[in-house]
Z-matrix of the N, CA and C atoms (Angstrom, degrees):
N
C 1 1.451
C 2 1.535 1 109.14
N 3 1.311 2 116.10 1 122.49
C 4 1.458 3 119.31 2 177.93
C 5 1.513 4 108.69 3 -133.03
N 6 1.342 5 115.04 4 85.64
C 7 1.443 6 121.90 5 -178.92
C 8 1.497 7 108.57 6 -115.77
N 9 1.317 8 117.31 7 104.41
C 10 1.484 9 122.85 8 -172.72
C 11 1.503 10 111.56 9 56.12
N 12 1.328 11 118.04 10 30.56
C 13 1.466 12 122.63 11 177.07
C 14 1.515 13 113.11 12 73.35
N 15 1.357 14 116.83 13 23.27
C 16 1.461 15 118.73 14 -178.75
C 17 1.488 16 112.94 15 -72.45
N 18 1.356 17 117.25 16 -9.63
C 19 1.454 18 118.69 17 179.19
C 20 1.512 19 111.11 18 -67.40
N 21 1.339 20 118.09 19 -14.51
C 22 1.458 21 120.70 20 176.24
C 23 1.503 22 111.19 21 -68.59
N 24 1.335 23 116.48 22 -30.51
C 25 1.457 24 120.70 23 -177.43
C 26 1.529 25 112.63 24 -91.49
N 27 1.347 26 114.61 25 -4.43
C 28 1.454 27 117.74 26 -174.43
C 29 1.551 28 110.63 27 -71.96
N 30 1.305 29 116.02 28 130.30
C 31 1.470 30 121.28 29 179.62
C 32 1.508 31 107.89 30 -114.29
N 33 1.340 32 117.36 31 120.53
C 34 1.439 33 120.07 32 179.05
C 35 1.544 34 110.56 33 -71.00
N 36 1.311 35 116.01 34 145.27
C 37 1.457 36 120.01 35 179.76
C 38 1.505 37 110.02 36 105.59
N 39 1.336 38 115.25 37 -84.82
C 40 1.472 39 119.45 38 -177.32
C 41 1.532 40 111.06 39 -68.30
N 42 1.337 41 115.60 40 -41.94
C 43 1.472 42 120.27 41 -177.50
C 44 1.528 43 111.60 42 -99.51
N 45 1.339 44 117.51 43 24.37
C 46 1.449 45 119.68 44 -175.45
C 47 1.509 46 112.06 45 -88.05
N 48 1.360 47 116.00 46 50.53
C 49 1.464 48 118.77 47 172.90
C 50 1.524 49 108.58 48 -135.71
N 51 1.312 50 116.59 49 163.80
C 52 1.457 51 121.32 50 -175.80
C 53 1.526 52 111.66 51 -61.49
N 54 1.327 53 117.06 52 132.60
C 55 1.447 54 122.05 53 178.45
C 56 1.510 55 114.01 54 78.98
N 57 1.328 56 118.46 55 12.96
C 58 1.459 57 122.48 56 -177.33
C 59 1.533 58 110.68 57 -65.37
N 60 1.323 59 116.26 58 -35.88
C 61 1.460 60 120.06 59 179.37
C 62 1.520 61 112.27 60 -62.83
N 63 1.351 62 115.51 61 -36.69
C 64 1.451 63 119.05 62 177.70
C 65 1.524 64 112.08 63 -68.94
N 66 1.335 65 116.48 64 -35.79
C 67 1.447 66 120.76 65 177.95
C 68 1.527 67 109.61 66 -67.79
N 69 1.320 68 117.27 67 -41.83
C 70 1.468 69 122.19 68 178.67
C 71 1.523 70 109.93 69 -63.27
N 72 1.344 71 116.31 70 -42.97
C 73 1.464 72 120.23 71 179.79
C 74 1.539 73 110.68 72 -63.85
N 75 1.341 74 116.22 73 -40.59
C 76 1.460 75 120.51 74 178.93
C 77 1.537 76 111.32 75 -64.48
N 78 1.344 77 116.94 76 -38.24
C 79 1.464 78 120.96 77 177.22
C 80 1.530 79 111.69 78 -64.98
N 81 1.335 80 115.37 79 -40.35
C 82 1.481 81 119.61 80 179.51
C 83 1.528 82 110.17 81 -65.57
N 84 1.341 83 116.24 82 -42.37
C 85 1.486 84 119.33 83 178.01
C 86 1.517 85 111.17 84 -64.81
N 87 1.323 86 116.78 85 -38.59
C 88 1.467 87 120.84 86 178.98
C 89 1.534 88 111.22 87 -64.51
N 90 1.331 89 115.45 88 -41.71
C 91 1.480 90 119.81 89 178.11
C 92 1.511 91 110.95 90 -66.69
N 93 1.331 92 117.35 91 -34.92
C 94 1.455 93 120.68 92 176.44
C 95 1.517 94 111.65 93 -64.23
N 96 1.342 95 115.47 94 -43.80
C 97 1.485 96 119.70 95 178.62
C 98 1.520 97 110.00 96 -65.01
N 99 1.312 98 116.83 97 -41.12
C 100 1.472 99 120.93 98 -179.81
C 101 1.538 100 110.77 99 -63.72
N 102 1.321 101 115.43 100 -42.50
C 103 1.476 102 119.36 101 179.07
C 104 1.531 103 111.26 102 -65.98
N 105 1.326 104 115.48 103 -37.22
C 106 1.472 105 121.00 104 178.14
C 107 1.522 106 110.47 105 -65.07
N 108 1.323 107 115.31 106 -43.41
C 109 1.475 108 121.37 107 -179.91
C 110 1.530 109 110.89 108 -64.38
N 111 1.345 110 116.13 109 -44.74
C 112 1.447 111 120.84 110 178.31
C 113 1.528 112 111.15 111 -64.03
N 114 1.336 113 115.70 112 -39.48
C 115 1.459 114 120.46 113 178.61
C 116 1.523 115 111.85 114 -62.88
N 117 1.320 116 117.02 115 -40.65
C 118 1.470 117 120.83 116 -178.22
C 119 1.532 118 109.76 117 -69.76
N 120 1.292 119 117.91 118 -43.92
C 121 1.474 120 120.74 119 -178.99
C 122 1.531 121 109.99 120 -67.52
N 123 1.342 122 116.18 121 -34.96
C 124 1.452 123 120.52 122 -178.34
C 125 1.536 124 110.07 123 -70.10
N 126 1.339 125 116.74 124 -38.81
C 127 1.457 126 119.67 125 -179.41
C 128 1.540 127 111.08 126 -74.00
N 129 1.310 128 118.72 127 -24.00
C 130 1.455 129 121.01 128 175.39
C 131 1.516 130 112.51 129 -69.69
N 132 1.339 131 116.29 130 -32.59
C 133 1.464 132 119.69 131 -177.56
C 134 1.525 133 111.35 132 -75.24
N 135 1.332 134 117.18 133 -23.03
C 136 1.474 135 119.24 134 -178.59
C 137 1.536 136 109.09 135 -78.25
């Protein structure tokens, strides 16, 4: 699978099912949004 070079992130074993790269990408985006949200709330308290 080579969709925008996502095969670089593909891990055999755990992610060895169809659409695993999309799930991994969604998790990365979700973590980015979570980190951004935490960063904004943290900077407001300072």
